[in-house]
C-alpha positions in Angstrom: 0.1 0.0 -0.1 2.8 2.7 1.1 6.1 2.3 -1.1 7.9 5.4 0.5 8.2 6.0 4.0 9.6 8.9 6.5 10.3 7.8 9.5 10.5 11.1 11.8 13.1 10.1 15.0 15.2 12.0 17.5 15.9 9.3 20.1 13.0 9.4 22.4 11.0 6.4 23.9 8.2 7.2 21.5 10.3 7.3 18.1 12.4 4.0 19.5 8.7 2.6 19.2 7.8 4.1 15.5 11.3 2.9 14.5 10.4 -0.7 15.9 7.1 -0.5 13.7 8.5 0.6 10.5 11.6 -1.8 10.2 9.2 -4.6 11.2 7.1 -3.6 7.9 10.8 -2.9 6.1 11.7 -6.4 6.7 8.3 -8.1 5.7 8.2 -5.7 2.6 11.9 -5.6 1.0 10.7 -3.1 -1.9 9.7 -0.6 0.7 11.9 2.8 0.8 12.8 4.1 4.2 14.1 7.6 4.8 14.9 8.1 8.4 15.2 11.8 9.0 16.2 13.7 12.2 15.1 17.2 13.0 17.3 19.7 14.9 14.8 22.2 16.4 15.9 25.8 14.4 15.9 27.3 17.8 19.0 25.8 19.3 21.2 28.2 18.0 19.4 30.8 20.2 20.5 29.2 23.2 21.9 31.5 25.8 23.5 31.6 29.3 26.0 34.3 30.3 26.3 35.5 27.2 26.7 38.7 28.1 30.1 38.0 29.9 31.2 36.6 26.4 32.9 37.7 23.4 31.0 37.2 20.1 33.9 35.1 19.4 33.5 33.0 22.4 29.9 32.6 21.7 30.2 31.3 18.1 33.0 29.0 19.2 30.9 27.5 21.9 27.6 27.3 19.4 29.9 25.4 16.7 31.1 23.0 19.8 27.4 22.3 20.6 26.6 21.8 16.9 29.4 19.3 16.2 28.5 17.5 19.6 25.0 17.3 18.3 26.3 16.0 15.0 28.1 13.5 16.8 24.8 12.6 19.1 22.6 12.0 16.1 25.4 9.6 14.1 25.2 7.8 17.2 21.6 7.3 17.5 21.6 6.5 13.6 24.5 3.3 14.4 22.2 2.3 17.5 19.3 2.1 15.0 21.5 0.4 12.5 22.9 -2.1 15.1 19.3 -2.7 16.5 17.7 -3.3 13.1 19.7 -4.5 10.6 17.4 -3.9 7.7 17.7 -0.2 8.5 21.1 -0.6 6.4 18.7 -0.2 3.4 17.2 3.2 4.6 18.6 6.1 3.6 19.5 8.6 6.7 18.6 12.9 6.9 19.4 15.4 8.9 17.6 18.7 8.6 17.6 21.7 10.8 14.6 24.1 10.9 11.0 24.0 12.2 10.4 20.4 13.0 6.8 20.5 11.3 8.0 22.8 8.4 11.6 20.0 8.0 9.4 17.0 8.2 6.4 18.3 5.6 9.2 19.7 3.1 11.2 16.5 3.3 8.4 14.6 2.4 7.4 16.4 -0.4 10.7 16.7 -1.7 10.7 12.7 -1.3 7.7 12.0 -3.0 6.5 10.2 0.4 3.7 8.9 0.7 3.6 8.0 4.4 5.0 9.8 7.3 5.5 8.3 10.7 6.2 9.4 14.0 6.2 8.0 17.4 3.4 9.0 20.0 4.1 11.6 22.7 5.5 9.6 25.4 5.2 11.0 29.4 8.3 11.9 30.7 9.0 10.2 34.2 10.1 12.1 37.3 13.8 13.4 36.9 16.2 11.1 38.7 19.8 10.6 38.1 19.4 7.1 36.8 16.5 7.6 34.4 17.1 10.7 32.6 15.4 10.4 28.9 17.4 10.5 25.8 16.8 12.4 22.4 16.9 15.6 21.0 13.8 16.2 23.0 12.2 18.6 20.0 8.5 18.9 20.1 6.1 20.1 18.1 2.2 20.6 18.1 -0.3 18.8 16.2 -1.6 22.1 14.9 1.4 23.2 13.1 1.8 19.8 11.6 -1.3 19.0 10.6 -2.3 21.5 8.2 0.8 21.2 6.1 0.7 17.5 5.8 1.3 16.3 2.3 0.5 12.6 3.1 -0.8 10.6 5.5 0.6 10.7 8.9 0.6 7.8 11.1 1.5 8.0 14.7 2.6 4.7 16.1 1.9 3.5 19.3 
């Protein structure tokens, strides 16, 4: 029924459930094309702290460091996916930066996807030193995504 799927993931528990759902389908349908998309929210470069104490060079150096760190973490996430789901070696992996809803829908249009899959929102556990949530934690509101959808959206349970 679907031939070209865009799987949006950022490493959270809900996203991991979406990964399992898609890669199980991919094993059963060898012709299924899957693109794994990770979106960095455009707001990350607006991070500030005691920036008024820093020069613009120090601030730029810090942002470059953070960007490199995030890129490394995304690469590690993609490796985790490939290790957990060997069939993922057949998938294409993309990273975009921007408004999350807009990046998802723009990518789906560009690739001619006929289905977008995302994970369901998961209630985070109370903070504990032993149970911190991993993932980029980027979120979006349904009202921002739904009007932009170029194809069906499946929210994996």
